KEKELO-618615 format. One record per residue: residue in three letters; z, x, y of N, C-alpha, C in turn; chain. Coordinates in nm, 4 decimals. Example, Ala and Ser with C-alpha at 12.3 -4.5 7.8 and 13.67 -1.06 7.14 Angstrom:
BEGIN
+------+----------+----------+----------+----------+----------+----------+----------+----------+----------+------+
: code :     n.c3 :     n.c1 :     n.c2 :    ca.c3 :    ca.c1 :    ca.c2 :     c.c3 :     c.c1 :     c.c2 : unit :
+------+----------+----------+----------+----------+----------+----------+----------+----------+----------+------+
:  ala :   0.7800 :   1.3190 :  -0.5690 :   0.7800 :   1.2300 :  -0.4500 :   0.7800 :   1.3200 :  -0.3300 :    A :
:  ser :   0.7080 :   1.2850 :  -0.2250 :   0.7140 :   1.3670 :  -0.1060 :   0.7870 :   1.2900 :   0.0030 :    A :
+------+----------+----------+----------+----------+----------+----------+----------+----------+----------+------+
This chain:
BEGIN
+------+----------+----------+----------+----------+----------+----------+----------+----------+----------+------+
: code :     n.c3 :     n.c1 :     n.c2 :    ca.c3 :    ca.c1 :    ca.c2 :     c.c3 :     c.c1 :     c.c2 : unit :
+------+----------+----------+----------+----------+----------+----------+----------+----------+----------+------+
:  met :   8.6657 :   9.6738 :  11.5984 :   8.7290 :   9.5770 :  11.5114 :   8.6481 :   9.4475 :  11.5020 :    A :
:  thr :   8.5781 :   9.4156 :  11.6080 :   8.5058 :   9.2909 :  11.6084 :   8.4107 :   9.2794 :  11.4894 :    A :
:  tyr :   8.3323 :   9.3844 :  11.4655 :   8.2394 :   9.3800 :  11.3553 :   8.3090 :   9.3843 :  11.2224 :    A :
:  ser :   8.4200 :   9.4515 :  11.2143 :   8.5010 :   9.4506 :  11.0937 :   8.5472 :   9.3094 :  11.0618 :    A :
:  asn :   8.5917 :   9.2376 :  11.1654 :   8.6338 :   9.0984 :  11.1488 :   8.5187 :   9.0120 :  11.1002 :    A :
:  glu :   8.4017 :   9.0320 :  11.1577 :   8.2834 :   8.9548 :  11.1203 :   8.2458 :   8.9813 :  10.9743 :    A :
:  arg :   8.2549 :   9.1083 :  10.9365 :   8.2220 :   9.1440 :  10.7975 :   8.3184 :   9.0762 :  10.7010 :    A :
:  leu :   8.4495 :   9.0740 :  10.7375 :   8.5482 :   9.0088 :  10.6514 :   8.5198 :   8.8583 :  10.6414 :    A :
:  thr :   8.4873 :   8.7952 :  10.7522 :   8.4591 :   8.6512 :  10.7533 :   8.3404 :   8.6214 :  10.6665 :    A :
:  leu :   8.2344 :   8.7013 :  10.6761 :   8.1174 :   8.6777 :  10.5931 :   8.1517 :   8.6888 :  10.4447 :    A :
:  arg :   8.2366 :   8.7833 :  10.4091 :   8.2728 :   8.7984 :  10.2692 :   8.3585 :   8.6817 :  10.2209 :    A :
:  ile :   8.4475 :   8.6313 :  10.3060 :   8.5325 :   8.5185 :  10.2701 :   8.4458 :   8.3978 :  10.2329 :    A :
:  tyr :   8.3406 :   8.3756 :  10.3119 :   8.2578 :   8.2587 :  10.2929 :   8.1395 :   8.2828 :  10.1992 :    A :
:  gly :   8.1371 :   8.3983 :  10.1302 :   8.0363 :   8.4248 :  10.0307 :   7.8988 :   8.4594 :  10.0808 :    A :
:  ser :   7.8883 :   8.4901 :  10.2096 :   7.7589 :   8.5238 :  10.2661 :   7.7311 :   8.6730 :  10.2497 :    A :
:  arg :   7.6044 :   8.7080 :  10.2667 :   7.5695 :   8.8483 :  10.2620 :   7.6132 :   8.9164 :  10.3889 :    A :
:  val :   7.6539 :   9.0378 :  10.3794 :   7.6989 :   9.1117 :  10.4979 :   7.5814 :   9.1928 :  10.5495 :    A :
:  val :   7.5282 :   9.1516 :  10.6648 :   7.4108 :   9.2147 :  10.7218 :   7.4359 :   9.2385 :  10.8711 :    A :
:  gly :   7.4045 :   9.3559 :  10.9184 :   7.4117 :   9.3839 :  11.0615 :   7.5480 :   9.3947 :  11.1227 :    A :
:  thr :   7.6489 :   9.4209 :  11.0418 :   7.7860 :   9.4331 :  11.0969 :   7.8420 :   9.5738 :  11.0898 :    A :
:  thr :   7.7668 :   9.6681 :  11.0367 :   7.8114 :   9.8046 :  11.0277 :   7.7438 :   9.8847 :  11.1378 :    A :
:  leu :   7.8219 :   9.9218 :  11.2348 :   7.7714 :  10.0015 :  11.3457 :   7.8162 :  10.1444 :  11.3285 :    A :
:  arg :   7.7229 :  10.2322 :  11.3081 :   7.7565 :  10.3745 :  11.2904 :   7.7186 :  10.4512 :  11.4156 :    A :
:  his :   7.8005 :  10.5486 :  11.4466 :   7.7745 :  10.6379 :  11.5580 :   7.7690 :  10.5701 :  11.6951 :    A :
:  ser :   7.8337 :  10.4546 :  11.7096 :   7.8408 :  10.3899 :  11.8409 :   7.9480 :  10.4630 :  11.9227 :    A :
:  asp :   7.9095 :  10.5161 :  12.0337 :   8.0041 :  10.5907 :  12.1199 :   8.0161 :  10.5129 :  12.2511 :    A :
:  tyr :   8.1139 :  10.4229 :  12.2576 :   8.1317 :  10.3392 :  12.3737 :   8.1764 :  10.4190 :  12.4966 :    A :
:  ala :   8.2430 :  10.5311 :  12.4733 :   8.2812 :  10.6171 :  12.5860 :   8.1562 :  10.6714 :  12.6554 :    A :
:  lys :   8.0581 :  10.7132 :  12.5778 :   7.9328 :  10.7648 :  12.6356 :   7.8576 :  10.6523 :  12.7058 :    A :
:  met :   7.8630 :  10.5326 :  12.6517 :   7.7981 :  10.4187 :  12.7159 :   7.8608 :  10.3915 :  12.8513 :    A :
:  ala :   7.9948 :  10.4015 :  12.8593 :   8.0631 :  10.3811 :  12.9873 :   8.0231 :  10.4883 :  13.0865 :    A :
:  gln :   8.0185 :  10.6121 :  13.0402 :   7.9799 :  10.7230 :  13.1277 :   7.8353 :  10.7060 :  13.1772 :    A :
:  ala :   7.7517 :  10.6484 :  13.0954 :   7.6114 :  10.6301 :  13.1332 :   7.5953 :  10.5350 :  13.2499 :    A :
:  val :   7.6906 :  10.4434 :  13.2663 :   7.6835 :  10.3498 :  13.3786 :   7.7825 :  10.3829 :  13.4902 :    A :
:  gly :   7.8368 :  10.5069 :  13.4845 :   7.9201 :  10.5532 :  13.5930 :   8.0689 :  10.5283 :  13.5810 :    A :
:  ala :   8.1142 :  10.4732 :  13.4691 :   8.2566 :  10.4502 :  13.4479 :   8.3181 :  10.5688 :  13.3721 :    A :
:  tyr :   8.4500 :  10.5740 :  13.3736 :   8.5202 :  10.6752 :  13.2977 :   8.5144 :  10.6355 :  13.1499 :    A :
:  gly :   8.4850 :  10.7291 :  13.0645 :   8.4825 :  10.6988 :  12.9211 :   8.5400 :  10.8154 :  12.8409 :    A :
:  glu :   8.6238 :  10.7816 :  12.7440 :   8.6861 :  10.8829 :  12.6587 :   8.6978 :  10.8293 :  12.5184 :    A :
:  arg :   8.6621 :  10.9099 :  12.4249 :   8.6702 :  10.8734 :  12.2823 :   8.7988 :  10.9329 :  12.2242 :    A :
:  val :   8.8758 :  10.8542 :  12.1513 :   9.0023 :  10.9005 :  12.0920 :   8.9948 :  10.8798 :  11.9418 :    A :
:  glu :   9.0135 :  10.9897 :  11.8675 :   9.0137 :  10.9840 :  11.7222 :   9.1504 :  11.0119 :  11.6635 :    A :
:  asp :   9.2420 :  11.0664 :  11.7438 :   9.3771 :  11.0978 :  11.7004 :   9.4757 :  11.0043 :  11.7716 :    A :
:  pro :   9.5494 :  10.9207 :  11.6943 :   9.6422 :  10.8262 :  11.7577 :   9.7443 :  10.8925 :  11.8503 :    A :
:  asp :   9.7791 :  11.0179 :  11.8227 :   9.8766 :  11.0870 :  11.9071 :   9.8231 :  11.1154 :  12.0475 :    A :
:  leu :   9.6905 :  11.1097 :  12.0638 :   9.6269 :  11.1367 :  12.1930 :   9.5997 :  11.0101 :  12.2754 :    A :
:  leu :   9.6303 :  10.8951 :  12.2194 :   9.5961 :  10.7684 :  12.2855 :   9.6711 :  10.7448 :  12.4157 :    A :
:  ala :   9.7994 :  10.7717 :  12.4189 :   9.8774 :  10.7464 :  12.5400 :   9.8257 :  10.8275 :  12.6585 :    A :
:  ala :   9.7963 :  10.9546 :  12.6369 :   9.7453 :  11.0375 :  12.7455 :   9.6054 :  10.9907 :  12.7883 :    A :
:  ala :   9.5244 :  10.9463 :  12.6915 :   9.3898 :  10.8970 :  12.7229 :   9.3992 :  10.7691 :  12.8091 :    A :
:  leu :   9.4940 :  10.6821 :  12.7780 :   9.5145 :  10.5602 :  12.8566 :   9.5544 :  10.5964 :  13.0005 :    A :
:  asp :   9.6421 :  10.6929 :  13.0149 :   9.6826 :  10.7401 :  13.1481 :   9.5622 :  10.7869 :  13.2276 :    A :
:  arg :   9.4773 :  10.8653 :  13.1624 :   9.3577 :  10.9193 :  13.2316 :   9.2603 :  10.8058 :  13.2674 :    A :
:  ala :   9.2469 :  10.7107 :  13.1787 :   9.1564 :  10.5970 :  13.2068 :   9.2083 :  10.5141 :  13.3245 :    A :
:  leu :   9.3380 :  10.4898 :  13.3274 :   9.3962 :  10.4114 :  13.4382 :   9.3832 :  10.4861 :  13.5698 :    A :
:  ala :   9.3926 :  10.6175 :  13.5622 :   9.3801 :  10.6988 :  13.6862 :   9.2363 :  10.7080 :  13.7328 :    A :
:  asn :   9.1415 :  10.6766 :  13.6443 :   8.9991 :  10.6898 :  13.6779 :   8.9253 :  10.5571 :  13.6581 :    A :
:  ala :   8.9957 :  10.4455 :  13.6795 :   8.9348 :  10.3149 :  13.6578 :   8.8109 :  10.2917 :  13.7447 :    A :
:  pro :   8.7143 :  10.2176 :  13.6968 :   8.7125 :  10.1487 :  13.5674 :   8.6878 :  10.2496 :  13.4556 :    A :
:  gly :   8.7448 :  10.2167 :  13.3400 :   8.7304 :  10.3101 :  13.2292 :   8.7298 :  10.2402 :  13.0940 :    A :
:  val :   8.6776 :  10.3126 :  12.9967 :   8.6709 :  10.2657 :  12.8580 :   8.7338 :  10.3708 :  12.7686 :    A :
:  ile :   8.8247 :  10.3284 :  12.6834 :   8.8796 :  10.4158 :  12.5806 :   8.8183 :  10.3676 :  12.4506 :    A :
:  asp :   8.7389 :  10.4506 :  12.3877 :   8.6733 :  10.4193 :  12.2604 :   8.7660 :  10.4755 :  12.1493 :    A :
:  val :   8.8419 :  10.3860 :  12.0875 :   8.9369 :  10.4260 :  11.9843 :   8.8689 :  10.4101 :  11.8488 :    A :
:  val :   8.8533 :  10.5211 :  11.7814 :   8.7868 :  10.5231 :  11.6514 :   8.8872 :  10.4781 :  11.5449 :    A :
:  thr :   8.8505 :  10.3763 :  11.4693 :   8.9358 :  10.3252 :  11.3628 :   8.8571 :  10.3220 :  11.2333 :    A :
:  ser :   8.9239 :  10.2955 :  11.1251 :   8.8587 :  10.2834 :  10.9965 :   8.7824 :  10.1500 :  10.9889 :    A :
:  gln :   8.6680 :  10.1518 :  10.9235 :   8.5950 :  10.0258 :  10.9076 :   8.6658 :   9.9329 :  10.8132 :    A :
:  thr :   8.7650 :   9.9782 :  10.7387 :   8.8368 :   9.8912 :  10.6488 :   8.9652 :   9.8375 :  10.7133 :    A :
:  ala :   8.9968 :   9.8824 :  10.8362 :   9.1149 :   9.8274 :  10.9040 :   9.0955 :   9.6812 :  10.9340 :    A :
:  val :   9.1989 :   9.6035 :  10.9149 :   9.1927 :   9.4576 :  10.9398 :   9.2779 :   9.4240 :  11.0592 :    A :
:  ser :   9.2171 :   9.3627 :  11.1586 :   9.2875 :   9.3211 :  11.2783 :   9.3846 :   9.2097 :  11.2459 :    A :
:  ser :   9.4947 :   9.2013 :  11.3216 :   9.5892 :   9.0928 :  11.3029 :   9.5255 :   8.9589 :  11.3305 :    A :
:  asp :   9.4222 :   8.9547 :  11.4171 :   9.3493 :   8.8319 :  11.4437 :   9.2759 :   8.7813 :  11.3214 :    A :
:  thr :   9.2281 :   8.8724 :  11.2409 :   9.1509 :   8.8325 :  11.1240 :   9.2387 :   8.7574 :  11.0224 :    A :
:  lys :   9.3645 :   8.7947 :  11.0176 :   9.4522 :   8.7271 :  10.9232 :   9.4675 :   8.5786 :  10.9572 :    A :
:  lys :   9.4498 :   8.5444 :  11.0862 :   9.4614 :   8.4052 :  11.1287 :   9.3217 :   8.3398 :  11.1292 :    A :
:  gly :   9.2195 :   8.4189 :  11.1301 :   9.0818 :   8.3666 :  11.1421 :   9.0242 :   8.4074 :  11.2751 :    A :
:  pro :   8.8977 :   8.4471 :  11.2794 :   8.8378 :   8.4963 :  11.4015 :   8.8341 :   8.3941 :  11.5168 :    A :
:  ser :   8.8367 :   8.2678 :  11.4811 :   8.8304 :   8.1666 :  11.5871 :   8.9672 :   8.1004 :  11.6117 :    A :
:  phe :   9.0727 :   8.1638 :  11.5631 :   9.2078 :   8.1100 :  11.5792 :   9.2450 :   8.1058 :  11.7278 :    A :
:  val :   9.2875 :   7.9899 :  11.7730 :   9.3387 :   7.9736 :  11.9101 :   9.4713 :   7.9017 :  11.8964 :    A :
:  pro :   9.5809 :   7.9631 :  11.9385 :   9.7098 :   7.8973 :  11.9272 :   9.7203 :   7.7760 :  12.0170 :    A :
:  asp :   9.8031 :   7.6787 :  11.9774 :   9.8277 :   7.5628 :  12.0605 :   9.9291 :   7.6011 :  12.1690 :    A :
:  tyr :   9.9068 :   7.5547 :  12.2858 :   9.9989 :   7.5762 :  12.3970 :  10.0438 :   7.4407 :  12.4512 :    A :
:  ala :  10.1506 :   7.4400 :  12.5253 :  10.2034 :   7.3137 :  12.5810 :  10.0993 :   7.2437 :  12.6676 :    A :
:  trp :  10.0165 :   7.3201 :  12.7407 :   9.9191 :   7.2542 :  12.8270 :   9.8108 :   7.1850 :  12.7464 :    A :
:  asp :   9.7958 :   7.2209 :  12.6174 :   9.6991 :   7.1501 :  12.5324 :   9.7367 :   7.0035 :  12.5220 :    A :
:  asp :   9.8671 :   6.9732 :  12.5046 :   9.9126 :   6.8363 :  12.4954 :   9.8851 :   6.7589 :  12.6241 :    A :
:  ala :   9.9093 :   6.8256 :  12.7364 :   9.8834 :   6.7586 :  12.8664 :   9.7352 :   6.7323 :  12.8845 :    A :
:  glu :   9.6519 :   6.8270 :  12.8418 :   9.5053 :   6.8069 :  12.8541 :   9.4579 :   6.6945 :  12.7623 :    A :
:  arg :   9.5120 :   6.6882 :  12.6406 :   9.4748 :   6.5790 :  12.5497 :   9.5173 :   6.4429 :  12.6061 :    A :
:  lys :   9.6350 :   6.4390 :  12.6667 :   9.6846 :   6.3138 :  12.7272 :   9.5940 :   6.2749 :  12.8425 :    A :
:  arg :   9.5564 :   6.3724 :  12.9257 :   9.4679 :   6.3444 :  13.0409 :   9.3345 :   6.2869 :  12.9944 :    A :
:  arg :   9.2854 :   6.3395 :  12.8814 :   9.1586 :   6.2918 :  12.8303 :   9.1691 :   6.1610 :  12.7511 :    A :
:  gly :   9.2942 :   6.1154 :  12.7305 :   9.3157 :   5.9929 :  12.6541 :   9.2982 :   6.0118 :  12.5044 :    A :
:  glu :   9.3160 :   6.1335 :  12.4575 :   9.2982 :   6.1620 :  12.3155 :   9.4224 :   6.1397 :  12.2339 :    A :
:  cys :   9.5368 :   6.1181 :  12.2980 :   9.6595 :   6.0960 :  12.2199 :   9.7454 :   5.9858 :  12.2819 :    A :
+------+----------+----------+----------+----------+----------+----------+----------+----------+----------+------+
C-alpha cells in the first residue's frame, strides 16, 4: 500500500509517477531469506489462518497481495496525516508555543 499511496500523492500534485510500481515483490520470500517465517496470502479467506501461523512462528511476515488500485484509508487523509492528541497541547505549552 505504501507505494500505492505514493503514486496517488504524486498524481494529486501533478507530478510524474516514477518508481512506485513494484512488480513481483515477494516479501514472504525476503523474510524467509533472512530466517524469519514468511507467507504470501492472495485469498482474503486464508488471512486469519496465515496470521495464526505467523504468530506461532514469530518473527514472521505476512505478504498480503492487494490490488495496485486499492486506496488505503490513510491516503484519504494524506500520507503525512498525524492526528492531534491531548499530549500535543501539553508539549506545545512546555515549549512556550501557546
